[in-house]
Legacy VTK file of the C-alpha trace (Angstrom):
# vtk DataFile Version 3.0
C-alpha trace
ASCII
DATASET POLYDATA
POINTS 400 float
-58.892 50.643 -65.674
-57.470 50.248 -69.186
-59.499 50.263 -72.380
-60.825 46.897 -73.456
-62.754 44.436 -71.380
-63.231 43.487 -67.789
-64.740 40.439 -66.180
-68.064 40.645 -64.338
-69.293 37.218 -63.416
-69.338 35.206 -66.613
-69.703 38.025 -69.171
-66.985 40.188 -70.658
-68.358 43.725 -70.875
-66.990 46.469 -73.066
-65.409 49.599 -71.637
-63.893 51.948 -74.197
-63.281 50.065 -77.447
-61.010 52.029 -79.753
-62.864 53.281 -82.811
-61.880 51.697 -86.109
-62.597 52.857 -89.618
-63.586 50.657 -92.530
-66.348 49.840 -95.036
-67.209 47.338 -97.892
-66.648 43.327 -99.069
-67.783 39.547 -100.964
-67.122 36.224 -103.027
-67.613 32.934 -101.269
-65.095 30.174 -101.952
-65.926 26.534 -101.367
-65.405 25.359 -97.776
-63.016 22.513 -97.106
-62.996 20.080 -94.190
-59.727 19.176 -92.518
-60.652 15.815 -91.077
-57.851 14.916 -88.717
-60.014 13.390 -86.001
-63.600 12.553 -85.240
-64.906 16.086 -85.686
-63.849 18.033 -88.808
-62.601 21.602 -88.785
-64.100 23.198 -91.884
-62.216 26.122 -93.433
-62.778 28.586 -96.255
-60.093 30.224 -98.399
-59.283 33.930 -98.119
-57.500 34.924 -101.326
-56.231 38.112 -103.026
-52.788 38.141 -101.323
-51.189 41.538 -100.807
-54.534 43.354 -100.784
-54.711 46.999 -99.777
-55.485 47.792 -96.153
-58.567 49.605 -95.014
-58.184 53.304 -94.173
-57.536 52.356 -90.542
-54.497 50.352 -91.634
-56.123 46.964 -91.008
-56.857 44.075 -93.343
-53.786 43.764 -95.583
-52.427 40.198 -95.646
-49.454 39.150 -97.773
-50.404 35.536 -98.393
-53.456 33.376 -98.947
-54.830 31.598 -95.885
-57.849 29.672 -94.713
-60.098 30.525 -91.792
-62.622 28.446 -89.888
-66.076 28.349 -91.423
-67.451 28.332 -87.861
-66.310 29.273 -84.407
-64.889 26.249 -82.575
-67.788 24.280 -81.087
-68.328 22.517 -77.784
-68.213 19.176 -79.618
-64.778 19.965 -81.048
-63.517 21.235 -77.714
-64.846 18.139 -75.904
-62.790 15.981 -78.260
-59.765 18.104 -77.339
-60.433 17.799 -73.597
-60.951 14.051 -73.721
-57.661 13.698 -75.598
-55.432 15.779 -73.321
-57.259 16.866 -70.151
-57.616 13.717 -68.046
-55.606 15.687 -65.470
-55.792 19.215 -66.966
-52.857 21.005 -65.287
-53.291 24.011 -67.604
-56.976 24.513 -66.844
-58.294 23.955 -70.360
-61.684 23.278 -68.775
-63.475 26.087 -66.944
-66.227 25.312 -64.421
-68.366 27.993 -66.092
-68.689 25.592 -69.017
-70.866 23.500 -66.693
-72.368 25.908 -64.175
-73.413 28.617 -66.650
-76.588 28.162 -68.671
-74.544 29.525 -71.574
-71.845 26.883 -71.134
-72.002 23.644 -73.056
-69.628 21.112 -71.459
-69.840 18.801 -68.446
-66.917 17.140 -66.674
-67.021 13.882 -64.718
-64.500 11.955 -62.653
-61.442 13.031 -60.699
-57.950 14.307 -61.567
-56.186 11.794 -63.759
-59.440 10.284 -65.022
-61.585 13.251 -66.051
-63.978 12.715 -68.945
-66.022 15.349 -70.740
-69.231 15.527 -72.743
-71.389 18.207 -74.332
-74.596 19.243 -72.615
-77.876 18.485 -74.428
-78.516 21.035 -77.220
-74.934 22.359 -76.932
-72.624 20.220 -79.143
-73.084 22.583 -82.110
-72.890 25.792 -80.073
-69.595 27.731 -79.933
-67.400 26.982 -76.940
-67.040 29.912 -74.549
-65.283 30.589 -71.243
-61.892 29.948 -72.848
-58.730 32.011 -72.513
-56.208 32.927 -75.209
-53.911 30.250 -73.815
-56.658 27.622 -74.164
-57.240 28.621 -77.790
-53.503 28.530 -78.590
-53.181 25.076 -77.043
-56.126 23.879 -79.136
-54.221 25.070 -82.234
-51.103 23.215 -81.078
-53.161 20.065 -80.641
-54.491 20.357 -84.192
-50.978 21.042 -85.510
-49.697 17.906 -83.768
-52.389 15.711 -85.341
-54.880 15.631 -82.452
-52.809 13.335 -80.214
-53.973 11.839 -76.933
-51.855 12.084 -73.816
-50.644 14.417 -71.126
-50.446 18.123 -71.811
-46.924 18.962 -72.977
-44.785 19.952 -75.978
-45.947 16.992 -78.094
-49.653 17.614 -77.507
-50.650 21.114 -76.384
-47.581 23.174 -75.583
-45.595 23.115 -78.828
-46.139 23.043 -82.572
-47.731 26.304 -83.639
-46.910 28.190 -80.411
-44.241 27.661 -77.746
-46.303 27.819 -74.567
-43.206 27.712 -72.346
-42.525 31.366 -73.157
-43.929 34.346 -71.241
-47.304 35.367 -72.645
-46.076 38.516 -74.333
-43.375 36.531 -76.157
-45.579 33.808 -77.639
-45.722 34.168 -81.420
-46.661 31.922 -84.317
-43.843 29.505 -85.103
-42.480 28.935 -88.604
-44.286 25.986 -90.148
-47.438 26.326 -88.030
-50.276 24.413 -89.693
-53.087 25.635 -87.408
-53.151 28.981 -85.642
-55.295 31.844 -84.411
-55.823 34.514 -87.063
-53.945 37.759 -86.618
-55.974 40.935 -86.284
-55.320 41.655 -89.966
-56.261 38.125 -91.042
-59.452 38.239 -89.007
-60.313 41.689 -90.361
-59.738 40.664 -93.970
-61.822 37.504 -93.577
-64.605 39.568 -92.023
-64.854 42.738 -94.117
-62.670 42.681 -97.228
-64.501 42.178 -100.518
-62.717 42.893 -103.804
-65.563 41.428 -105.857
-68.835 43.185 -105.040
-69.112 46.821 -106.114
-71.523 47.308 -103.240
-68.605 46.962 -100.876
-67.422 50.399 -101.962
-70.608 52.145 -100.873
-69.649 52.654 -97.238
-66.805 55.044 -97.957
-63.814 52.705 -98.136
-63.108 50.715 -101.312
-63.480 46.952 -100.912
-64.445 46.885 -97.238
-67.925 46.373 -95.843
-69.095 47.973 -92.628
-70.384 44.691 -91.121
-69.105 41.109 -91.555
-72.380 40.059 -93.187
-71.575 41.680 -96.560
-73.592 44.722 -95.568
-73.172 48.359 -94.590
-76.435 48.135 -92.628
-76.411 46.749 -89.087
-77.745 43.170 -89.101
-81.123 42.387 -87.597
-81.029 40.553 -84.282
-81.228 36.787 -84.249
-83.963 35.130 -82.232
-83.629 31.626 -80.805
-85.743 28.500 -80.606
-86.063 26.539 -77.362
-83.021 24.458 -78.342
-80.799 27.382 -79.335
-81.190 27.238 -83.097
-81.666 30.551 -84.905
-85.387 31.093 -85.451
-85.045 33.783 -88.134
-82.058 32.980 -90.375
-81.346 35.301 -93.278
-78.763 37.223 -95.281
-78.141 39.966 -92.694
-78.857 38.398 -89.303
-76.495 38.164 -86.311
-76.719 37.096 -82.675
-76.048 40.193 -80.562
-77.457 42.437 -77.806
-79.460 39.769 -75.960
-81.766 38.982 -78.865
-81.452 35.181 -78.660
-83.133 34.094 -75.434
-83.198 30.420 -74.495
-82.175 28.010 -71.729
-83.312 30.565 -69.149
-80.888 33.270 -70.297
-81.577 36.744 -71.657
-79.106 36.434 -74.512
-77.277 33.207 -75.266
-75.108 31.487 -77.852
-76.833 29.956 -80.870
-76.039 27.073 -83.207
-72.955 27.887 -85.291
-73.878 28.997 -88.784
-77.523 29.263 -87.811
-77.881 32.887 -88.880
-76.717 31.850 -92.401
-75.176 35.316 -92.944
-71.669 34.960 -94.349
-68.602 37.121 -94.607
-67.328 37.859 -98.139
-65.286 34.652 -98.023
-68.054 32.453 -96.670
-67.237 32.395 -92.949
-70.239 32.295 -90.627
-70.923 34.102 -87.327
-67.957 36.423 -87.807
-70.184 39.085 -86.287
-71.952 38.210 -83.043
-72.415 34.917 -81.157
-68.990 35.100 -79.435
-66.132 37.577 -79.397
-63.105 35.905 -80.979
-59.537 36.131 -79.715
-56.835 36.862 -82.274
-53.104 36.228 -82.324
-52.174 39.922 -82.291
-50.816 41.439 -79.085
-52.809 44.249 -77.526
-52.069 46.980 -75.011
-50.425 45.649 -71.839
-52.498 46.157 -68.702
-50.282 48.073 -66.236
-49.642 46.792 -62.700
-52.239 47.575 -60.039
-50.745 46.494 -56.719
-51.314 44.844 -54.402
-53.856 42.624 -56.172
-52.051 42.777 -59.530
-48.362 43.436 -58.935
-47.254 42.637 -62.491
-48.325 43.925 -65.910
-50.693 41.635 -67.808
-50.173 40.823 -71.499
-53.216 41.031 -73.739
-54.375 40.030 -77.215
-56.790 41.742 -79.573
-60.434 40.667 -79.599
-62.949 41.088 -82.435
-66.455 40.334 -83.575
-69.052 41.260 -80.972
-71.199 38.784 -79.090
-74.679 37.675 -78.021
-74.690 40.018 -75.014
-73.264 43.347 -76.159
-74.263 46.061 -78.640
-74.189 45.416 -82.370
-71.772 48.320 -82.850
-68.989 45.954 -81.807
-69.498 43.994 -85.025
-68.730 46.999 -87.222
-65.386 47.597 -88.878
-65.153 51.327 -88.014
-66.454 51.241 -84.439
-65.707 47.568 -83.878
-64.150 46.301 -80.719
-60.413 46.752 -81.041
-59.602 46.718 -77.367
-57.356 44.249 -75.633
-58.220 41.216 -73.522
-56.139 39.813 -70.681
-54.693 36.561 -72.047
-55.914 34.730 -68.925
-59.451 36.137 -69.025
-62.321 33.732 -69.640
-65.906 34.823 -70.209
-69.053 33.101 -71.434
-69.070 35.418 -74.452
-65.428 34.824 -75.482
-64.491 32.080 -77.944
-62.314 31.617 -81.027
-62.001 30.349 -84.564
-58.889 28.820 -86.067
-56.982 29.466 -89.287
-54.386 27.643 -91.372
-52.188 28.218 -94.438
-53.851 27.848 -97.803
-53.308 24.515 -99.525
-52.104 26.224 -102.746
-49.487 28.755 -101.592
-47.603 28.721 -104.915
-50.423 30.686 -106.569
-48.735 33.848 -105.358
-50.858 36.318 -107.318
-54.104 34.523 -106.456
-55.307 34.276 -110.057
-56.159 30.567 -109.848
-53.155 29.488 -111.928
-49.521 28.818 -111.017
-47.499 30.241 -113.880
-44.832 32.633 -115.088
-46.031 35.596 -113.018
-45.750 33.509 -109.836
-42.297 32.292 -110.926
-41.047 35.848 -111.451
-42.474 36.954 -108.114
-40.662 34.081 -106.392
-37.352 34.931 -108.073
-37.651 38.578 -107.041
-37.908 37.532 -103.384
-35.061 34.974 -103.492
-33.051 34.781 -100.263
-33.857 35.300 -96.564
-37.473 36.423 -96.384
-39.269 35.209 -93.244
-43.006 35.751 -93.503
-42.964 36.457 -97.248
-45.742 34.811 -99.282
-43.018 33.508 -101.622
-41.619 31.455 -98.724
-44.138 28.712 -99.405
-42.510 26.139 -97.113
-42.331 28.634 -94.211
-38.656 28.000 -93.468
-37.729 31.698 -93.393
-36.021 31.722 -96.779
-37.120 31.788 -100.410
-35.036 29.155 -102.151
-34.876 25.946 -104.103
-37.548 24.143 -102.054
-40.032 26.933 -102.729
-39.087 26.792 -106.421
-39.697 23.037 -106.498
-43.070 23.547 -104.775
-43.994 26.037 -107.483
-42.959 23.692 -110.284
-44.977 20.858 -108.733
-48.069 23.073 -108.608
-47.631 24.515 -112.133
-50.911 25.022 -113.975
-54.516 25.592 -112.877
-54.909 25.440 -109.118
-57.076 22.588 -107.956
-59.354 23.122 -105.005
-57.945 21.558 -101.821
-59.403 18.195 -100.873
-60.577 16.980 -97.494
-57.715 16.150 -95.164
LINES 1 401
400 0 1 2 3 4 5 6 7 8 9 10 11 12 13 14 15 16 17 18 19 20 21 22 23 24 25 26 27 28 29 30 31 32 33 34 35 36 37 38 39 40 41 42 43 44 45 46 47 48 49 50 51 52 53 54 55 56 57 58 59 60 61 62 63 64 65 66 67 68 69 70 71 72 73 74 75 76 77 78 79 80 81 82 83 84 85 86 87 88 89 90 91 92 93 94 95 96 97 98 99 100 101 102 103 104 105 106 107 108 109 110 111 112 113 114 115 116 117 118 119 120 121 122 123 124 125 126 127 128 129 130 131 132 133 134 135 136 137 138 139 140 141 142 143 144 145 146 147 148 149 150 151 152 153 154 155 156 157 158 159 160 161 162 163 164 165 166 167 168 169 170 171 172 173 174 175 176 177 178 179 180 181 182 183 184 185 186 187 188 189 190 191 192 193 194 195 196 197 198 199 200 201 202 203 204 205 206 207 208 209 210 211 212 213 214 215 216 217 218 219 220 221 222 223 224 225 226 227 228 229 230 231 232 233 234 235 236 237 238 239 240 241 242 243 244 245 246 247 248 249 250 251 252 253 254 255 256 257 258 259 260 261 262 263 264 265 266 267 268 269 270 271 272 273 274 275 276 277 278 279 280 281 282 283 284 285 286 287 288 289 290 291 292 293 294 295 296 297 298 299 300 301 302 303 304 305 306 307 308 309 310 311 312 313 314 315 316 317 318 319 320 321 322 323 324 325 326 327 328 329 330 331 332 333 334 335 336 337 338 339 340 341 342 343 344 345 346 347 348 349 350 351 352 353 354 355 356 357 358 359 360 361 362 363 364 365 366 367 368 369 370 371 372 373 374 375 376 377 378 379 380 381 382 383 384 385 386 387 388 389 390 391 392 393 394 395 396 397 398 399
């Protein structure tokens, strides 16, 4: 069996996660809500574009971006299901969401008229039992403006990701406005801290050991009878079956309930649920007759309510691969999006001459470059006009 995870009932258990190496982080930027429907998706900015990678090669990101303040919740996922899953041909709903005491969603009705609601005490818990495909389709739905209708290219299957492609060929499309963070984006949002000198204490400059702005393993979260965190604090995380409620030895807790933040202000980056990323992992080889074909995978990070706290750490953190179809009660996701002020190329809070010179130096075809602010694959006149329009001190993004 390959390194990574395997499915036993409703829990994804670790096998041989590849060891990573990292260390210190900090600086919390103001969260912003993107209110495009009934339930907002709140994001925080991750700045310092072009930062150095950790010693394991992870964490360097060329451009500014925003990442979800919280893991996606049952309430947000219910809104998604009610918009596009009256029939649900792609299986966005998993029966474990209802039958498991760790699941938070109920479904009623019959195909063509399904309706969904959160279980009592579960609207503000992170949604679990989702696959990578489910998470990518949620991003497409956000990109498309949270439409209602049948699952297809205009709702769930196009926008940020082309879901008609084979799994190992699905990549972020140019112009994507909502997406899953790459492994590097997730890692930077979790551990990278260019501001706090304490982040250098663990052996690697600017990277913390844990995503709670600490080089010391967080204390375990405990839970109240309704799944809130009973002992919130600056270095608390929900892991290793510490939060018992709803009849389960180890369960999800209210998002943000631990109150421990990453250097950029994101909550529950360590523990609660493992989070799928956009980055491809090691393909699972065929195992006939039950599995005649290889299975594509994606990287998974963060640790969860059930497994050891070591999986939260940057050096020994879980860097294995998860079958893109796999769904477990301890697997969820958080979303990311481009930063609202991409013309501030050097991240100094001001669009000025240094940003202009950086843009000129990259002029021409340059897909994926931070200077390609309109994400059309080329640095050109439109990017220059964007920069001119943003000239001066960068204003904080507003709610949208």
